[in-house]
Biopython code that builds the backbone (N, CA, C, O; Angstrom):
import numpy as np
from Bio.PDB.StructureBuilder import StructureBuilder

atoms = [
    (1, "MET", "N", (-1.093, -8.334, -15.090)),
    (1, "MET", "CA", (-0.431, -8.795, -16.274)),
    (1, "MET", "C", (1.066, -8.595, -16.092)),
    (1, "MET", "O", (1.486, -7.703, -15.354)),
    (2, "GLN", "N", (1.861, -9.401, -16.744)),
    (2, "GLN", "CA", (3.306, -9.237, -16.727)),
    (2, "GLN", "C", (3.744, -8.914, -18.144)),
    (2, "GLN", "O", (3.380, -9.603, -19.097)),
    (3, "ILE", "N", (4.542, -7.841, -18.266)),
    (3, "ILE", "CA", (4.958, -7.398, -19.591)),
    (3, "ILE", "C", (6.466, -7.223, -19.630)),
    (3, "ILE", "O", (7.108, -6.939, -18.619)),
    (4, "GLU", "N", (7.008, -7.399, -20.818)),
    (4, "GLU", "CA", (8.431, -7.167, -21.043)),
    (4, "GLU", "C", (8.628, -5.729, -21.514)),
    (4, "GLU", "O", (7.662, -5.028, -21.814)),
    (5, "ALA", "N", (9.872, -5.301, -21.574)),
    (5, "ALA", "CA", (10.199, -3.921, -21.932)),
    (5, "ALA", "C", (9.966, -3.677, -23.423)),
    (5, "ALA", "O", (10.910, -3.666, -24.213)),
    (6, "ASP", "N", (8.733, -3.488, -23.789)),
    (6, "ASP", "CA", (8.339, -3.247, -25.167)),
    (6, "ASP", "C", (7.323, -2.104, -25.152)),
    (6, "ASP", "O", (6.303, -2.207, -24.471)),
    (7, "PRO", "N", (7.574, -1.033, -25.878)),
    (7, "PRO", "CA", (6.647, 0.109, -25.879)),
    (7, "PRO", "C", (5.217, -0.270, -26.263)),
    (7, "PRO", "O", (4.265, 0.368, -25.813)),
    (8, "ARG", "N", (5.064, -1.288, -27.079)),
    (8, "ARG", "CA", (3.714, -1.726, -27.458)),
    (8, "ARG", "C", (2.978, -2.301, -26.252)),
    (8, "ARG", "O", (1.763, -2.148, -26.127)),
    (9, "LEU", "N", (3.719, -2.962, -25.367)),
    (9, "LEU", "CA", (3.102, -3.514, -24.168)),
    (9, "LEU", "C", (2.793, -2.419, -23.155)),
    (9, "LEU", "O", (1.816, -2.514, -22.412)),
    (10, "ALA", "N", (3.625, -1.377, -23.122)),
    (10, "ALA", "CA", (3.314, -0.211, -22.289)),
    (10, "ALA", "C", (2.014, 0.423, -22.773)),
    (10, "ALA", "O", (1.176, 0.833, -21.969)),
    (11, "ALA", "N", (1.854, 0.501, -24.087)),
    (11, "ALA", "CA", (0.619, 1.045, -24.656)),
    (11, "ALA", "C", (-0.586, 0.173, -24.297)),
    (11, "ALA", "O", (-1.681, 0.688, -24.069)),
    (12, "ALA", "N", (-0.385, -1.133, -24.246)),
    (12, "ALA", "CA", (-1.465, -2.042, -23.854)),
    (12, "ALA", "C", (-1.866, -1.798, -22.395)),
    (12, "ALA", "O", (-3.053, -1.789, -22.070)),
    (13, "ALA", "N", (-0.884, -1.602, -21.525)),
    (13, "ALA", "CA", (-1.180, -1.298, -20.122)),
    (13, "ALA", "C", (-1.931, 0.030, -20.031)),
    (13, "ALA", "O", (-2.866, 0.165, -19.241)),
    (14, "GLY", "N", (-1.522, 1.008, -20.838)),
    (14, "GLY", "CA", (-2.219, 2.290, -20.874)),
    (14, "GLY", "C", (-3.651, 2.134, -21.365)),
    (14, "GLY", "O", (-4.561, 2.789, -20.857)),
    (15, "GLY", "N", (-3.850, 1.272, -22.347)),
    (15, "GLY", "CA", (-5.194, 1.008, -22.853)),
    (15, "GLY", "C", (-6.080, 0.377, -21.795)),
    (15, "GLY", "O", (-7.259, 0.714, -21.682)),
    (16, "ALA", "N", (-5.514, -0.538, -21.022)),
    (16, "ALA", "CA", (-6.269, -1.161, -19.934)),
    (16, "ALA", "C", (-6.624, -0.116, -18.870)),
    (16, "ALA", "O", (-7.733, -0.119, -18.336)),
    (17, "ALA", "N", (-5.679, 0.771, -18.571)),
    (17, "ALA", "CA", (-5.931, 1.841, -17.598)),
    (17, "ALA", "C", (-7.034, 2.767, -18.114)),
    (17, "ALA", "O", (-7.878, 3.226, -17.344)),
    (18, "ARG", "N", (-7.021, 3.038, -19.418)),
    (18, "ARG", "CA", (-8.070, 3.874, -20.014)),
    (18, "ARG", "C", (-9.432, 3.204, -19.897)),
    (18, "ARG", "O", (-10.427, 3.869, -19.611)),
    (19, "TYR", "N", (-9.486, 1.898, -20.115)),
    (19, "TYR", "CA", (-10.738, 1.149, -19.983)),
    (19, "TYR", "C", (-11.278, 1.294, -18.555)),
    (19, "TYR", "O", (-12.467, 1.551, -18.361)),
    (20, "PHE", "N", (-10.395, 1.126, -17.551)),
    (20, "PHE", "CA", (-10.809, 1.269, -16.162)),
    (20, "PHE", "C", (-11.328, 2.689, -15.907)),
    (20, "PHE", "O", (-12.331, 2.869, -15.217)),
    (21, "ALA", "N", (-10.647, 3.691, -16.463)),
    (21, "ALA", "CA", (-11.052, 5.079, -16.278)),
    (21, "ALA", "C", (-12.418, 5.335, -16.905)),
    (21, "ALA", "O", (-13.260, 6.007, -16.310)),
    (22, "ASP", "N", (-12.638, 4.805, -18.092)),
    (22, "ASP", "CA", (-13.919, 4.962, -18.763)),
    (22, "ASP", "C", (-15.019, 4.295, -17.938)),
    (22, "ASP", "O", (-16.089, 4.873, -17.750)),
    (23, "ALA", "N", (-14.764, 3.095, -17.452)),
    (23, "ALA", "CA", (-15.753, 2.380, -16.643)),
    (23, "ALA", "C", (-16.050, 3.108, -15.332)),
    (23, "ALA", "O", (-17.139, 2.969, -14.776)),
    (24, "ALA", "N", (-15.086, 3.879, -14.843)),
    (24, "ALA", "CA", (-15.263, 4.630, -13.599)),
    (24, "ALA", "C", (-15.957, 5.975, -13.837)),
    (24, "ALA", "O", (-16.298, 6.674, -12.882)),
    (25, "GLY", "N", (-16.165, 6.336, -15.098)),
    (25, "GLY", "CA", (-16.875, 7.568, -15.409)),
    (25, "GLY", "C", (-15.998, 8.758, -15.742)),
    (25, "GLY", "O", (-16.513, 9.864, -15.908)),
    (26, "LEU", "N", (-14.685, 8.568, -15.845)),
    (26, "LEU", "CA", (-13.826, 9.676, -16.256)),
    (26, "LEU", "C", (-14.049, 9.952, -17.732)),
    (26, "LEU", "O", (-14.425, 9.061, -18.494)),
    (27, "GLU", "N", (-13.815, 11.195, -18.125)),
    (27, "GLU", "CA", (-14.043, 11.572, -19.516)),
    (27, "GLU", "C", (-12.925, 12.463, -20.016)),
    (27, "GLU", "O", (-12.142, 12.998, -19.232)),
    (28, "GLY", "N", (-12.858, 12.616, -21.329)),
    (28, "GLY", "CA", (-12.002, 13.581, -21.983)),
    (28, "GLY", "C", (-10.557, 13.562, -21.546)),
    (28, "GLY", "O", (-9.907, 12.517, -21.529)),
    (29, "ALA", "N", (-10.057, 14.754, -21.186)),
    (29, "ALA", "CA", (-8.650, 14.923, -20.842)),
    (29, "ALA", "C", (-8.254, 14.101, -19.616)),
    (29, "ALA", "O", (-7.130, 13.603, -19.547)),
    (30, "ALA", "N", (-9.151, 13.953, -18.657)),
    (30, "ALA", "CA", (-8.821, 13.173, -17.448)),
    (30, "ALA", "C", (-8.498, 11.728, -17.829)),
    (30, "ALA", "O", (-7.552, 11.143, -17.302)),
    (31, "MET", "N", (-9.265, 11.165, -18.726)),
    (31, "MET", "CA", (-9.053, 9.792, -19.148)),
    (31, "MET", "C", (-7.792, 9.684, -20.006)),
    (31, "MET", "O", (-6.997, 8.763, -19.824)),
    (32, "THR", "N", (-7.609, 10.601, -20.922)),
    (32, "THR", "CA", (-6.441, 10.591, -21.803)),
    (32, "THR", "C", (-5.149, 10.814, -21.020)),
    (32, "THR", "O", (-4.149, 10.141, -21.272)),
    (33, "ASP", "N", (-5.161, 11.749, -20.077)),
    (33, "ASP", "CA", (-3.976, 12.018, -19.259)),
    (33, "ASP", "C", (-3.625, 10.821, -18.387)),
    (33, "ASP", "O", (-2.446, 10.507, -18.218)),
    (34, "TRP", "N", (-4.630, 10.146, -17.831)),
    (34, "TRP", "CA", (-4.408, 8.946, -17.015)),
    (34, "TRP", "C", (-3.740, 7.857, -17.859)),
    (34, "TRP", "O", (-2.770, 7.234, -17.427)),
    (35, "GLN", "N", (-4.259, 7.639, -19.050)),
    (35, "GLN", "CA", (-3.684, 6.648, -19.953)),
    (35, "GLN", "C", (-2.234, 6.980, -20.274)),
    (35, "GLN", "O", (-1.367, 6.110, -20.192)),
    (36, "ALA", "N", (-1.963, 8.228, -20.637)),
    (36, "ALA", "CA", (-0.598, 8.647, -20.991)),
    (36, "ALA", "C", (0.350, 8.503, -19.800)),
    (36, "ALA", "O", (1.511, 8.131, -19.973)),
    (37, "ALA", "N", (-0.136, 8.792, -18.604)),
    (37, "ALA", "CA", (0.701, 8.673, -17.406)),
    (37, "ALA", "C", (1.094, 7.220, -17.157)),
    (37, "ALA", "O", (2.228, 6.945, -16.766)),
    (38, "ILE", "N", (0.184, 6.305, -17.376)),
    (38, "ILE", "CA", (0.492, 4.887, -17.147)),
    (38, "ILE", "C", (1.491, 4.397, -18.186)),
    (38, "ILE", "O", (2.406, 3.645, -17.849)),
    (39, "VAL", "N", (1.335, 4.803, -19.433)),
    (39, "VAL", "CA", (2.310, 4.444, -20.469)),
    (39, "VAL", "C", (3.689, 4.993, -20.095)),
    (39, "VAL", "O", (4.685, 4.276, -20.192)),
    (40, "ALA", "N", (3.755, 6.256, -19.669)),
    (40, "ALA", "CA", (5.034, 6.872, -19.290)),
    (40, "ALA", "C", (5.657, 6.154, -18.088)),
    (40, "ALA", "O", (6.864, 5.917, -18.066)),
    (41, "ALA", "N", (4.849, 5.814, -17.107)),
    (41, "ALA", "CA", (5.367, 5.123, -15.920)),
    (41, "ALA", "C", (5.903, 3.739, -16.283)),
    (41, "ALA", "O", (6.921, 3.308, -15.742)),
    (42, "CYS", "N", (5.232, 3.047, -17.188)),
    (42, "CYS", "CA", (5.726, 1.731, -17.646)),
    (42, "CYS", "C", (7.064, 1.883, -18.354)),
    (42, "CYS", "O", (8.002, 1.132, -18.084)),
    (43, "LYS", "N", (7.153, 2.840, -19.249)),
    (43, "LYS", "CA", (8.399, 3.045, -19.995)),
    (43, "LYS", "C", (9.546, 3.406, -19.056)),
    (43, "LYS", "O", (10.678, 2.966, -19.255)),
    (44, "GLU", "N", (9.255, 4.197, -18.046)),
    (44, "GLU", "CA", (10.275, 4.551, -17.057)),
    (44, "GLU", "C", (10.715, 3.300, -16.295)),
    (44, "GLU", "O", (11.909, 3.088, -16.082)),
    (45, "ALA", "N", (9.769, 2.491, -15.893)),
    (45, "ALA", "CA", (10.088, 1.263, -15.144)),
    (45, "ALA", "C", (10.888, 0.281, -16.008)),
    (45, "ALA", "O", (11.726, -0.455, -15.488)),
    (46, "PHE", "N", (10.641, 0.265, -17.307)),
    (46, "PHE", "CA", (11.380, -0.630, -18.206)),
    (46, "PHE", "C", (12.884, -0.395, -18.101)),
    (46, "PHE", "O", (13.669, -1.333, -18.238)),
    (47, "GLN", "N", (13.283, 0.836, -17.861)),
    (47, "GLN", "CA", (14.711, 1.172, -17.787)),
    (47, "GLN", "C", (15.396, 0.502, -16.605)),
    (47, "GLN", "O", (16.625, 0.446, -16.560)),
    (48, "HIS", "N", (14.637, 0.001, -15.662)),
    (48, "HIS", "CA", (15.197, -0.599, -14.458)),
    (48, "HIS", "C", (15.062, -2.119, -14.431)),
    (48, "HIS", "O", (15.414, -2.760, -13.440)),
    (49, "LEU", "N", (14.555, -2.689, -15.515)),
    (49, "LEU", "CA", (14.481, -4.144, -15.602)),
    (49, "LEU", "C", (15.862, -4.693, -15.931)),
    (49, "LEU", "O", (16.679, -4.006, -16.544)),
    (50, "THR", "N", (16.119, -5.929, -15.525)),
    (50, "THR", "CA", (17.400, -6.574, -15.797)),
    (50, "THR", "C", (17.158, -7.841, -16.603)),
    (50, "THR", "O", (16.020, -8.279, -16.772)),
    (51, "ARG", "N", (18.228, -8.412, -17.088)),
    (51, "ARG", "CA", (18.106, -9.653, -17.849)),
    (51, "ARG", "C", (17.505, -10.761, -16.989)),
    (51, "ARG", "O", (16.687, -11.553, -17.457)),
    (52, "GLU", "N", (17.926, -10.806, -15.718)),
    (52, "GLU", "CA", (17.430, -11.844, -14.808)),
    (52, "GLU", "C", (15.977, -11.608, -14.406)),
    (52, "GLU", "O", (15.239, -12.556, -14.137)),
    (53, "HIS", "N", (15.575, -10.351, -14.366)),
    (53, "HIS", "CA", (14.208, -9.972, -13.992)),
    (53, "HIS", "C", (13.706, -9.015, -15.061)),
    (53, "HIS", "O", (13.708, -7.796, -14.889)),
    (54, "ALA", "N", (13.277, -9.603, -16.165)),
    (54, "ALA", "CA", (12.979, -8.825, -17.370)),
    (54, "ALA", "C", (11.505, -8.476, -17.533)),
    (54, "ALA", "O", (11.101, -7.988, -18.588)),
    (55, "GLN", "N", (10.695, -8.717, -16.505)),
    (55, "GLN", "CA", (9.272, -8.425, -16.643)),
    (55, "GLN", "C", (8.808, -7.423, -15.599)),
    (55, "GLN", "O", (9.300, -7.386, -14.471)),
    (56, "LEU", "N", (7.856, -6.624, -16.011)),
    (56, "LEU", "CA", (7.199, -5.657, -15.151)),
    (56, "LEU", "C", (5.797, -6.194, -14.885)),
    (56, "LEU", "O", (5.053, -6.510, -15.813)),
    (57, "LYS", "N", (5.451, -6.291, -13.615)),
    (57, "LYS", "CA", (4.098, -6.731, -13.259)),
    (57, "LYS", "C", (3.227, -5.496, -13.141)),
    (57, "LYS", "O", (3.556, -4.563, -12.409)),
    (58, "VAL", "N", (2.116, -5.489, -13.862)),
    (58, "VAL", "CA", (1.183, -4.364, -13.872)),
    (58, "VAL", "C", (-0.148, -4.858, -13.303)),
    (58, "VAL", "O", (-0.773, -5.768, -13.848)),
    (59, "THR", "N", (-0.564, -4.243, -12.204)),
    (59, "THR", "CA", (-1.819, -4.618, -11.558)),
    (59, "THR", "C", (-2.731, -3.405, -11.528)),
    (59, "THR", "O", (-2.399, -2.387, -10.920)),
    (60, "LEU", "N", (-3.881, -3.511, -12.183)),
    (60, "LEU", "CA", (-4.854, -2.422, -12.211)),
    (60, "LEU", "C", (-5.958, -2.731, -11.208)),
    (60, "LEU", "O", (-6.476, -3.847, -11.163)),
    (61, "THR", "N", (-6.311, -1.729, -10.403)),
    (61, "THR", "CA", (-7.338, -1.919, -9.388)),
    (61, "THR", "C", (-8.296, -0.742, -9.411)),
    (61, "THR", "O", (-7.874, 0.414, -9.438)),
    (62, "ARG", "N", (-9.574, -1.039, -9.400)),
    (62, "ARG", "CA", (-10.593, -0.003, -9.282)),
    (62, "ARG", "C", (-11.238, -0.138, -7.912)),
    (62, "ARG", "O", (-11.823, -1.171, -7.582)),
    (63, "LEU", "N", (-11.124, 0.905, -7.132)),
    (63, "LEU", "CA", (-11.756, 0.972, -5.830)),
    (63, "LEU", "C", (-12.901, 1.970, -5.911)),
    (63, "LEU", "O", (-13.056, 2.634, -6.936)),
    (64, "THR", "N", (-13.690, 2.095, -4.884)),
    (64, "THR", "CA", (-14.857, 2.976, -4.961)),
    (64, "THR", "C", (-14.485, 4.436, -5.175)),
    (64, "THR", "O", (-15.236, 5.176, -5.811)),
    (65, "ASP", "N", (-13.338, 4.860, -4.655)),
    (65, "ASP", "CA", (-12.972, 6.269, -4.749)),
    (65, "ASP", "C", (-11.759, 6.556, -5.624)),
    (65, "ASP", "O", (-11.385, 7.717, -5.791)),
    (66, "ARG", "N", (-11.126, 5.501, -6.195)),
    (66, "ARG", "CA", (-9.897, 5.740, -6.945)),
    (66, "ARG", "C", (-9.551, 4.572, -7.863)),
    (66, "ARG", "O", (-10.071, 3.463, -7.737)),
    (67, "LEU", "N", (-8.650, 4.877, -8.792)),
    (67, "LEU", "CA", (-8.023, 3.878, -9.654)),
    (67, "LEU", "C", (-6.558, 3.803, -9.257)),
    (67, "LEU", "O", (-5.925, 4.836, -9.038)),
    (68, "GLU", "N", (-6.014, 2.604, -9.161)),
    (68, "GLU", "CA", (-4.603, 2.429, -8.839)),
    (68, "GLU", "C", (-3.982, 1.472, -9.839)),
    (68, "GLU", "O", (-4.609, 0.508, -10.278)),
    (69, "VAL", "N", (-2.738, 1.758, -10.187)),
    (69, "VAL", "CA", (-1.959, 0.858, -11.025)),
    (69, "VAL", "C", (-0.650, 0.603, -10.277)),
    (69, "VAL", "O", (0.110, 1.533, -10.009)),
    (70, "ALA", "N", (-0.396, -0.653, -9.945)),
    (70, "ALA", "CA", (0.860, -1.002, -9.275)),
    (70, "ALA", "C", (1.818, -1.551, -10.316)),
    (70, "ALA", "O", (1.507, -2.521, -11.008)),
    (71, "LEU", "N", (2.989, -0.926, -10.425)),
    (71, "LEU", "CA", (4.043, -1.368, -11.336)),
    (71, "LEU", "C", (5.141, -1.965, -10.476)),
    (71, "LEU", "O", (5.801, -1.240, -9.732)),
    (72, "SER", "N", (5.351, -3.268, -10.561)),
    (72, "SER", "CA", (6.275, -3.976, -9.671)),
    (72, "SER", "C", (7.421, -4.580, -10.451)),
    (72, "SER", "O", (7.234, -5.211, -11.491)),
    (73, "ARG", "N", (8.645, -4.363, -9.906)),
    (73, "ARG", "CA", (9.863, -4.928, -10.494)),
    (73, "ARG", "C", (10.586, -5.732, -9.434)),
    (73, "ARG", "O", (10.818, -5.243, -8.329)),
    (74, "GLU", "N", (10.942, -6.961, -9.765)),
    (74, "GLU", "CA", (11.648, -7.822, -8.817)),
    (74, "GLU", "C", (13.121, -7.472, -8.720)),
    (74, "GLU", "O", (13.705, -6.880, -9.628)),
    (75, "ASN", "N", (13.706, -7.854, -7.591)),
    (75, "ASN", "CA", (15.143, -7.764, -7.341)),
    (75, "ASN", "C", (15.657, -6.332, -7.366)),
    (75, "ASN", "O", (16.769, -6.080, -7.830)),
    (76, "ASP", "N", (14.872, -5.410, -6.881)),
    (76, "ASP", "CA", (15.288, -4.009, -6.796)),
    (76, "ASP", "C", (14.961, -3.534, -5.389)),
    (76, "ASP", "O", (13.846, -3.082, -5.131)),
    (77, "THR", "N", (15.915, -3.631, -4.484)),
    (77, "THR", "CA", (15.661, -3.334, -3.082)),
    (77, "THR", "C", (16.174, -1.972, -2.655)),
    (77, "THR", "O", (16.047, -1.606, -1.487)),
    (78, "THR", "N", (16.751, -1.217, -3.573)),
    (78, "THR", "CA", (17.303, 0.086, -3.210)),
    (78, "THR", "C", (16.218, 1.139, -3.147)),
    (78, "THR", "O", (15.181, 1.012, -3.798)),
    (79, "GLN", "N", (16.453, 2.161, -2.376)),
    (79, "GLN", "CA", (15.523, 3.295, -2.339)),
    (79, "GLN", "C", (15.432, 3.929, -3.721)),
    (79, "GLN", "O", (14.357, 4.353, -4.146)),
    (80, "ALA", "N", (16.564, 3.991, -4.421)),
    (80, "ALA", "CA", (16.552, 4.549, -5.783)),
    (80, "ALA", "C", (15.650, 3.723, -6.680)),
    (80, "ALA", "O", (14.952, 4.271, -7.533)),
    (81, "GLY", "N", (15.656, 2.409, -6.497)),
    (81, "GLY", "CA", (14.797, 1.547, -7.295)),
    (81, "GLY", "C", (13.329, 1.806, -7.023)),
    (81, "GLY", "O", (12.511, 1.820, -7.942)),
    (82, "ALA", "N", (13.002, 2.011, -5.766)),
    (82, "ALA", "CA", (11.607, 2.263, -5.409)),
    (82, "ALA", "C", (11.135, 3.603, -5.936)),
    (82, "ALA", "O", (9.941, 3.789, -6.174)),
    (83, "GLU", "N", (12.053, 4.541, -6.123)),
    (83, "GLU", "CA", (11.681, 5.878, -6.567)),
    (83, "GLU", "C", (12.001, 6.116, -8.039)),
    (83, "GLU", "O", (11.990, 7.258, -8.498)),
    (84, "ALA", "N", (12.284, 5.059, -8.774)),
    (84, "ALA", "CA", (12.688, 5.198, -10.169)),
    (84, "ALA", "C", (11.636, 5.894, -11.009)),
    (84, "ALA", "O", (11.978, 6.625, -11.938)),
    (85, "GLY", "N", (10.366, 5.686, -10.705)),
    (85, "GLY", "CA", (9.305, 6.289, -11.501)),
    (85, "GLY", "C", (9.119, 7.770, -11.281)),
    (85, "GLY", "O", (8.324, 8.392, -11.986)),
    (86, "LYS", "N", (9.827, 8.364, -10.323)),
    (86, "LYS", "CA", (9.639, 9.784, -10.031)),
    (86, "LYS", "C", (9.995, 10.681, -11.204)),
    (86, "LYS", "O", (9.444, 11.774, -11.332)),
    (87, "SER", "N", (10.906, 10.238, -12.062)),
    (87, "SER", "CA", (11.302, 11.097, -13.168)),
    (87, "SER", "C", (10.321, 11.042, -14.328)),
    (87, "SER", "O", (10.401, 11.857, -15.247)),
    (88, "ALA", "N", (9.405, 10.099, -14.293)),
    (88, "ALA", "CA", (8.411, 10.003, -15.361)),
    (88, "ALA", "C", (7.420, 11.163, -15.243)),
    (88, "ALA", "O", (7.077, 11.587, -14.139)),
    (89, "VAL", "N", (6.970, 11.665, -16.376)),
    (89, "VAL", "CA", (5.962, 12.713, -16.388)),
    (89, "VAL", "C", (4.621, 12.051, -16.122)),
    (89, "VAL", "O", (4.165, 11.217, -16.904)),
    (90, "LEU", "N", (3.999, 12.423, -15.028)),
    (90, "LEU", "CA", (2.752, 11.766, -14.655)),
    (90, "LEU", "C", (1.624, 12.774, -14.469)),
    (90, "LEU", "O", (0.965, 12.796, -13.430)),
    (91, "GLU", "N", (1.410, 13.603, -15.480)),
    (91, "GLU", "CA", (0.260, 14.494, -15.444)),
    (91, "GLU", "C", (-0.991, 13.636, -15.499)),
    (91, "GLU", "O", (-1.013, 12.601, -16.166)),
    (92, "GLY", "N", (-2.026, 14.062, -14.803)),
    (92, "GLY", "CA", (-3.262, 13.299, -14.785)),
    (92, "GLY", "C", (-3.313, 12.296, -13.656)),
    (92, "GLY", "O", (-4.295, 11.567, -13.511)),
    (93, "VAL", "N", (-2.252, 12.252, -12.849)),
    (93, "VAL", "CA", (-2.204, 11.360, -11.695)),
    (93, "VAL", "C", (-2.330, 12.218, -10.447)),
    (93, "VAL", "O", (-1.706, 13.275, -10.351)),
    (94, "ASP", "N", (-3.131, 11.771, -9.496)),
    (94, "ASP", "CA", (-3.340, 12.546, -8.283)),
    (94, "ASP", "C", (-2.320, 12.230, -7.196)),
    (94, "ASP", "O", (-2.030, 13.078, -6.351)),
    (95, "ARG", "N", (-1.779, 11.026, -7.212)),
    (95, "ARG", "CA", (-0.798, 10.631, -6.194)),
    (95, "ARG", "C", (0.053, 9.504, -6.754)),
    (95, "ARG", "O", (-0.436, 8.650, -7.494)),
    (96, "VAL", "N", (1.336, 9.508, -6.392)),
    (96, "VAL", "CA", (2.232, 8.418, -6.751)),
    (96, "VAL", "C", (2.943, 7.965, -5.481)),
    (96, "VAL", "O", (3.546, 8.777, -4.780)),
    (97, "GLN", "N", (2.873, 6.679, -5.188)),
    (97, "GLN", "CA", (3.568, 6.106, -4.046)),
    (97, "GLN", "C", (4.719, 5.251, -4.547)),
    (97, "GLN", "O", (4.622, 4.618, -5.599)),
    (98, "PHE", "N", (5.812, 5.234, -3.787)),
    (98, "PHE", "CA", (6.979, 4.430, -4.104)),
    (98, "PHE", "C", (7.316, 3.618, -2.864)),
    (98, "PHE", "O", (7.382, 4.160, -1.761)),
    (99, "GLU", "N", (7.527, 2.333, -3.040)),
    (99, "GLU", "CA", (7.874, 1.488, -1.899)),
    (99, "GLU", "C", (8.625, 0.255, -2.361)),
    (99, "GLU", "O", (8.613, -0.097, -3.540)),
    (100, "THR", "N", (9.278, -0.396, -1.409)),
    (100, "THR", "CA", (9.867, -1.703, -1.676)),
    (100, "THR", "C", (9.200, -2.699, -0.750)),
    (100, "THR", "O", (8.922, -2.404, 0.412)),
    (101, "GLN", "N", (8.948, -3.884, -1.283)),
    (101, "GLN", "CA", (8.294, -4.942, -0.523)),
    (101, "GLN", "C", (9.031, -6.248, -0.804)),
    (101, "GLN", "O", (8.834, -6.858, -1.855)),
    (102, "GLY", "N", (9.872, -6.677, 0.124)),
    (102, "GLY", "CA", (10.551, -7.954, -0.018)),
    (102, "GLY", "C", (11.307, -8.129, -1.319)),
    (102, "GLY", "O", (11.140, -9.142, -1.998)),
    (103, "GLY", "N", (12.137, -7.160, -1.682)),
    (103, "GLY", "CA", (12.927, -7.270, -2.896)),
    (103, "GLY", "C", (12.204, -6.846, -4.163)),
    (103, "GLY", "O", (12.710, -7.052, -5.266)),
    (104, "VAL", "N", (11.024, -6.255, -4.015)),
    (104, "VAL", "CA", (10.247, -5.797, -5.164)),
    (104, "VAL", "C", (10.014, -4.295, -5.022)),
    (104, "VAL", "O", (9.500, -3.832, -4.004)),
    (105, "ALA", "N", (10.395, -3.542, -6.047)),
    (105, "ALA", "CA", (10.123, -2.104, -6.071)),
    (105, "ALA", "C", (8.752, -1.889, -6.706)),
    (105, "ALA", "O", (8.446, -2.449, -7.759)),
    (106, "VAL", "N", (7.934, -1.068, -6.048)),
    (106, "VAL", "CA", (6.570, -0.823, -6.524)),
    (106, "VAL", "C", (6.355, 0.678, -6.685)),
    (106, "VAL", "O", (6.608, 1.460, -5.769)),
    (107, "THR", "N", (5.887, 1.061, -7.862)),
    (107, "THR", "CA", (5.448, 2.420, -8.134)),
    (107, "THR", "C", (3.939, 2.335, -8.307)),
    (107, "THR", "O", (3.447, 1.520, -9.088)),
    (108, "ARG", "N", (3.194, 3.182, -7.576)),
    (108, "ARG", "CA", (1.732, 3.078, -7.592)),
    (108, "ARG", "C", (1.081, 4.425, -7.914)),
    (108, "ARG", "O", (0.793, 5.206, -7.007)),
    (109, "PRO", "N", (0.847, 4.703, -9.210)),
    (109, "PRO", "CA", (0.084, 5.908, -9.573)),
    (109, "PRO", "C", (-1.387, 5.721, -9.191)),
    (109, "PRO", "O", (-1.941, 4.630, -9.323)),
    (110, "THR", "N", (-2.009, 6.803, -8.715)),
    (110, "THR", "CA", (-3.412, 6.762, -8.281)),
    (110, "THR", "C", (-4.168, 7.931, -8.886)),
    (110, "THR", "O", (-3.663, 9.052, -8.945)),
    (111, "LYS", "N", (-5.374, 7.656, -9.330)),
    (111, "LYS", "CA", (-6.285, 8.680, -9.847)),
    (111, "LYS", "C", (-7.564, 8.607, -9.030)),
    (111, "LYS", "O", (-8.222, 7.567, -8.991)),
    (112, "TYR", "N", (-7.920, 9.716, -8.374)),
    (112, "TYR", "CA", (-9.147, 9.741, -7.585)),
    (112, "TYR", "C", (-10.349, 9.964, -8.489)),
    (112, "TYR", "O", (-10.282, 10.711, -9.465)),
    (113, "ILE", "N", (-11.438, 9.308, -8.151)),
    (113, "ILE", "CA", (-12.691, 9.406, -8.905)),
    (113, "ILE", "C", (-13.593, 10.340, -8.116)),
    (113, "ILE", "O", (-13.773, 10.153, -6.912)),
    (114, "THR", "N", (-14.158, 11.333, -8.769)),
    (114, "THR", "CA", (-15.063, 12.235, -8.077)),
    (114, "THR", "C", (-16.344, 11.506, -7.696)),
    (114, "THR", "O", (-16.743, 10.544, -8.354)),
    (115, "SER", "N", (-16.972, 11.962, -6.649)),
    (115, "SER", "CA", (-18.192, 11.295, -6.173)),
    (115, "SER", "C", (-19.352, 11.452, -7.149)),
    (115, "SER", "O", (-20.348, 10.737, -7.048)),
    (116, "THR", "N", (-19.227, 12.394, -8.103)),
    (116, "THR", "CA", (-20.298, 12.597, -9.077)),
    (116, "THR", "C", (-20.120, 11.761, -10.337)),
    (116, "THR", "O", (-20.983, 11.763, -11.214)),
    (117, "ALA", "N", (-18.991, 11.040, -10.427)),
    (117, "ALA", "CA", (-18.771, 10.214, -11.617)),
    (117, "ALA", "C", (-19.771, 9.064, -11.640)),
    (117, "ALA", "O", (-19.969, 8.407, -10.618)),
    (118, "PRO", "N", (-20.403, 8.806, -12.779)),
    (118, "PRO", "CA", (-21.372, 7.713, -12.846)),
    (118, "PRO", "C", (-20.683, 6.362, -12.715)),
    (118, "PRO", "O", (-19.565, 6.186, -13.200)),
    (119, "ARG", "N", (-21.322, 5.430, -12.079)),
    (119, "ARG", "CA", (-20.811, 4.064, -11.939)),
    (119, "ARG", "C", (-21.460, 3.204, -13.009)),
    (119, "ARG", "O", (-22.655, 3.319, -13.281)),
    (120, "ARG", "N", (-20.656, 2.343, -13.608)),
    (120, "ARG", "CA", (-21.190, 1.448, -14.652)),
    (120, "ARG", "C", (-21.112, 0.028, -14.180)),
    (120, "ARG", "O", (-21.509, -0.886, -14.903)),
]
sb = StructureBuilder()
sb.init_structure("model")
sb.init_model(0)
sb.init_chain("A")
sb.init_seg("    ")
for serial, (resi, resn, name, xyz) in enumerate(atoms, 1):
    if name == "N":
        sb.init_residue(resn, " ", resi, " ")
    sb.init_atom(name, np.array(xyz, "f"), 0.0, 1.0, " ", f" {name:<3s}", serial, name[0])
structure = sb.get_structure()
């Protein structure tokens, strides 16, 4: 999905992340913390959007062992741009990757799913 810098849209991305977490079998605080981390990461990324590139691309992926959310911003090729999400509070996230890919800065929070989590 592509969203503009609006806290309500960050909340929508967090809600989608929560849905993925629930479907993966996460419960309670793990699910709530994951949702809050995605909202915080979106809000942090919003600060780096420009008038020319005013949208944040949010891609949610569920893999067999983890959940990933890629937050991509165009026209940000600096190392600082790739690491912009580092200042966001991301409790409930197991790993955060920062990279640039052809003029796009990507922040990728990851939550690992335990092998005992039920699959739906």
